[in-house]
Structures are given as structure tokens and as C-alpha cells.
C-alpha positions in Angstrom: 0.0 0.1 -0.1 1.5 3.4 -1.0 0.6 7.1 0.2 0.8 9.6 -2.4 0.7 12.4 0.8 3.9 13.6 1.7 4.3 13.6 5.7 4.9 11.3 8.5 1.1 11.5 9.6 -0.2 10.3 6.5 2.3 7.8 5.9 1.8 6.1 9.7 -2.2 6.3 9.6 -1.9 4.3 6.1 0.6 1.9 7.4 -2.0 1.3 10.7 -4.8 0.9 8.0 -3.1 -1.8 5.8 -2.0 -3.5 9.4 -3.8 -6.3 11.1 -3.1 -6.8 14.6 -4.1 -5.7 18.0 -1.0 -3.6 18.6 0.8 -1.4 16.1 4.3 -0.5 16.4 6.0 2.8 15.3 9.9 3.4 14.5 11.7 5.9 12.3 14.2 5.5 9.2 16.5 6.6 11.0 16.3 3.8 13.8 17.9 0.5 14.5 15.4 -1.6 17.2 17.2 -4.4 19.2 16.5 -7.8 17.9 14.0 -8.2 21.1 12.8 -5.0 20.7 9.2 -6.0 20.0 8.8 -8.7 22.4 10.0 -6.7 24.9 7.5 -3.7 24.3 4.3 -6.2 23.9 5.1 -8.0 26.8 4.7 -5.0 28.9 0.9 -4.5 28.0 -1.7 -4.8 30.8 -5.3 -3.7 31.6 -5.3 0.0 31.3 -2.1 0.6 29.2 -2.8 2.4 25.9 0.8 2.3 24.6 4.4 1.4 25.4 7.2 3.5 24.9 10.8 1.9 24.7 14.4 3.4 25.4 16.0 5.7 22.7 19.7 5.2 22.5 22.4 7.0 20.1 23.8 4.9 17.3 27.6 5.2 17.1 27.9 8.9 15.3 29.8 9.4 12.0 30.4 13.0 12.3 31.2 15.8 15.2 27.7 17.2 14.8 25.9 13.8 15.3 28.1 13.0 18.2 27.2 16.2 19.6 23.1 15.9 19.1 23.5 12.1 20.9 24.4 14.2 24.2 21.4 16.4 24.0 18.8 15.0 22.0 16.1 12.3 23.0 17.6 11.1 26.0 15.8 8.8 27.9 16.0 7.0 31.4 17.1 3.7 32.5 14.1 3.0 35.1 10.4 2.0 33.8 7.4 3.9 34.9 3.6 4.5 34.0 3.0 8.1 32.6 -0.6 9.1 33.0 -0.5 13.0 31.9 1.2 15.2 29.4 2.5 18.5 31.1 4.8 19.5 28.0 8.0 18.5 30.0 6.6 15.1 30.7 4.4 12.5 29.2 5.5 12.8 25.3 7.3 9.7 23.7 8.6 9.6 20.2 7.4 7.6 17.5 10.9 6.3 17.1 10.0 3.3 19.6 6.5 3.3 20.3 3.6 0.7 20.2 0.0 1.4 20.6 -3.0 -0.7 21.1 -5.1 -0.5 17.9 -8.5 0.4 19.6 -6.7 3.2 21.4 -5.3 4.4 18.0 -8.8 4.0 16.5 -10.5 5.6 19.2 -8.4 8.8 19.3 -8.5 9.1 15.5 -4.8 8.2 14.8 -2.1 10.9 14.3 -3.6 14.3 13.5 -2.7 14.8 9.7 -3.0 18.5 10.0 0.6 18.3 11.8 3.5 18.1 9.0 6.2 18.6 10.8 6.9 17.5 14.3 5.2 17.2 17.3 2.5 14.4 16.1 4.0 11.8 18.4 3.5 14.0 21.7 -0.1 15.2 20.1 -0.9 11.3 20.1 0.2 10.6 23.6 -1.8 13.6 25.0 -4.7 12.3 23.3 -4.1 8.8 24.9 -4.1 10.1 28.3 -7.4 12.2 27.7 -8.9 8.6 26.6 -8.1 7.6 30.2 -5.1 5.3 29.5 -1.5 4.7 30.7 1.6 4.9 28.7 3.9 2.7 29.8 8.0 3.2 29.7 10.1 0.1 29.0 14.0 0.8 29.0 14.5 -2.5 28.0 13.0 -2.2 24.4 16.0 -0.4 23.0 16.1 1.4 19.5 19.4 3.0 18.4 18.9 6.4 16.9 21.0 8.0 14.1 21.1 12.0 14.7 21.4 14.4 12.5 25.0 14.9 10.8 24.9 18.2 9.5 24.9 21.5 11.1 21.9 22.8 8.5 20.2 19.6 9.6 20.3 20.0 13.6 19.4 23.7 13.4 16.6 22.9 11.1 15.2 20.1 13.0 15.8 22.3 16.4 13.7 25.3 14.6 10.5 22.8 14.1 11.0 21.2 17.5 10.8 24.8 19.0 7.6 25.6 16.9 5.9 22.5 17.6 6.2 23.5 21.3 4.1 26.3 20.9 1.6 24.1 18.8 1.1 21.7 21.8 0.7 24.2 24.2 -2.2 26.0 22.4 -3.6 22.5 21.3 -3.8 20.9 25.0 -4.0 23.5 27.7 -6.9 26.2 28.0 -4.7 27.5 30.8 -1.1 27.0 31.2 1.8 28.9 32.7 4.9 26.9 32.4 8.3 28.8 33.3 11.6 26.6 33.9 14.6 28.2 35.4 18.0 27.1 35.5 17.6 25.0 38.9 13.6 24.6 39.1 10.3 25.0 36.8 7.2 26.8 37.9 4.1 25.1 36.7 0.4 26.6 36.9 -2.9 25.4 35.1 -5.2 27.6 37.2 -4.0 31.1 35.5 -5.3 32.6 32.5 -3.2 32.4 29.2 -1.0 29.9 27.6 2.7 30.9 28.5 5.7 28.8 28.0 8.9 30.3 28.7 12.1 28.2 28.8 14.7 30.5 30.8 17.1 27.7 31.4 18.0 27.2 27.9 21.9 28.1 27.1 21.3 31.1 24.6 19.0 32.5 27.1 21.6 32.4 29.8 24.3 33.4 27.8 22.4 36.7 26.6 21.3 37.2 30.4 25.0 36.9 31.6 26.4 39.1 28.8 23.9 41.7 30.1 24.7 41.4 33.7 28.8 41.8 32.4 27.2 45.0 30.4 25.6 46.7 33.4 28.7 45.6 35.5 32.0 45.6 33.7 33.6 43.8 36.4 31.6 40.7 36.0 32.9 40.2 32.5 33.9 36.9 33.4 30.7 35.4 34.0 29.6 34.8 30.3 33.4 33.4 29.8 32.8 31.3 32.6 29.8 30.1 31.2 31.1 29.1 28.1 34.0 27.2 29.7 31.1 25.3 31.8 29.5 24.0 28.8 33.0 23.2 27.5 33.5 20.7 30.9 30.0 19.7 30.8 30.2 18.2 27.4 33.3 16.5 28.3 32.0 14.9 31.3 29.0 13.5 29.1 31.2 12.6 26.2 33.1 10.4 29.0 30.0 8.5 29.7 29.2 7.2 26.2 30.5 4.3 24.9 31.6 5.7 21.3 34.8 7.5 21.2 34.9 11.0 20.4 38.2 13.0 19.4 39.2 15.4 22.2 39.5 18.3 19.7 36.0 17.7 18.5 34.7 18.6 22.1 36.0 22.0 21.5 33.0 22.6 19.3 30.2 21.4 21.9 29.6 24.8 23.3 29.2 26.5 20.1 26.9 23.7 18.9 24.6 23.7 22.0 24.2 27.7 21.6 23.1 27.3 18.0 20.6 24.6 18.4 19.3 26.4 21.5 19.0 29.7 19.5 17.4 27.8 16.6 14.8 26.3 19.0 14.1 29.9 20.5 13.5 31.2 16.7 10.8 28.2 16.0 9.2 28.8 19.6 9.1 32.6 18.6 7.7 31.7 15.3 5.3 28.9 16.7 4.1 31.7 19.2 2.7 33.9 16.3 1.4 31.0 14.3 -0.4 29.5 17.1 -1.4 32.5 19.2 0.6 31.3 22.1 3.4 32.8 24.4 6.1 30.2 24.1 9.9 31.9 24.3 
């Protein structure tokens, strides 16, 4: 069966229509599921569970950009848990590693074909919760993910991720004020408006520190120190990975993180205007 329309939502819905099982499994073209992937996912189902999501691990990188993306993108935990609510920061799972009950998928109307670029998987999860079902996270069901290999691809992906944040805020919350800070977050569902401020992203931190240094010149060392911190933190993350990374390549991590954060902020601004929600 072929799908003439372009887009992941069209293709996935057509694939489900062609399938015949009680469970429908999703992965992506840039993923490599483990041999026992399906067994691990399907065995985690029990009454009340509408979907099971598996763990996403980075595949061995081929470029510096891919190695960087592996450190900061789609990082999932090692412990299983049940998720019952979508909060923007938690409760969303990627279709790179996901199995959904067919009856649940049908009941919520499948993927929203109005979403053309990114966010359709988190939107699906939010509607599964609305149906009163649980999503189980099963870390033993592993899929390897190949991240973007070029700077252009990384920035484009980050921009569209940012734009979909505004979409998810608009679609799934009548009232929401979420403010992310460097060490904590403030989340309220009882205040008017739809506002999501990520004040903990790398680009905004650097801008704030530069502003502070411009106001009090003797604090010039703060932005420089923050860049040094980003480098040390990237080195620490690289040391935890199983794949080798040239030491010189780690110098690129602070710049790549700032570029990725700025692209996502730009996407959130565009998404705010498009979907009439304050997302920055």
C-alpha cells in the first residue's frame, strides 16, 4: 500500500490501516530496533495501558554534529514507569520507539494529519491520556537512533521542535503558565493564558550573563566562565558514552549547543505567532 501525500502523519495512518494486529508498532527510518525490541514492548502491556514506549539510545556517530546531538537529544532514562498525564515537560514519547493498542489508536482518531512537521507523536500521547489510558515506559525495549549529521540538519530540526512546542501548548491547554528556570520550574494550570518560558536554555543564559556583564563590567568573566562550563559539561557527557570522540571535537560542543538553543528559540517565536501562544 502506498501513500501519495507527503508527511509522517499520512504515512503512519496509512500503515495502521494496512496492518491487521491488535497492536501497532512505530519506529523511524533513522532507527535500528534491537532484535528483542517488539517482544519487550508487547510483553509490557496490561489492562489500562494504551501504549508502551521504549528506550532510545544513540547509534555510533559519524560526524561531530551527530556526536553532539547524541548528548542532548532524545535522552531517555533507565528505569521503567507509568505515565498518566502530558505536562509539556513530561508525558510525551517519540514514535521512534512506540507501540499503541489498535483500539486506542482508532478511538483517538490516529495521528493528526494537520500536523506536517514534528509534534505529532507528543500530540498522540496527549490524546491517549485524555482517553484515560496509561503509557508505559519500558527501557529494556531498545532502539538505536541516528541523529542529524550536519549543522544545517540539526538547526532545522531544532527550529521545528521549537515551533511544535507552541502548537502543543495551544492545542492541549486552555490555561497554562510554565516557566523553566536553571534549577527549577514553575508550573500552574489555574492561571489565565497560555505561556511557556524556557529561561534555562543555553542561549538565554548567555544573553543574561552578557547583559549583566554590560551593566557591571567587572563581571566580564561570567559569560566566559559559562562557556568554559559548557565545555567541561560536554566533556563529562562524552566520557559517559560508549563511542569514542576526538578530544578536539569537544571544543565544538559549546558553540553547537548555543546554536541549537538559538534555533529552538527562533522556532518557538515563530510558533507563538502562528498558534497564538506565548512560547519563548
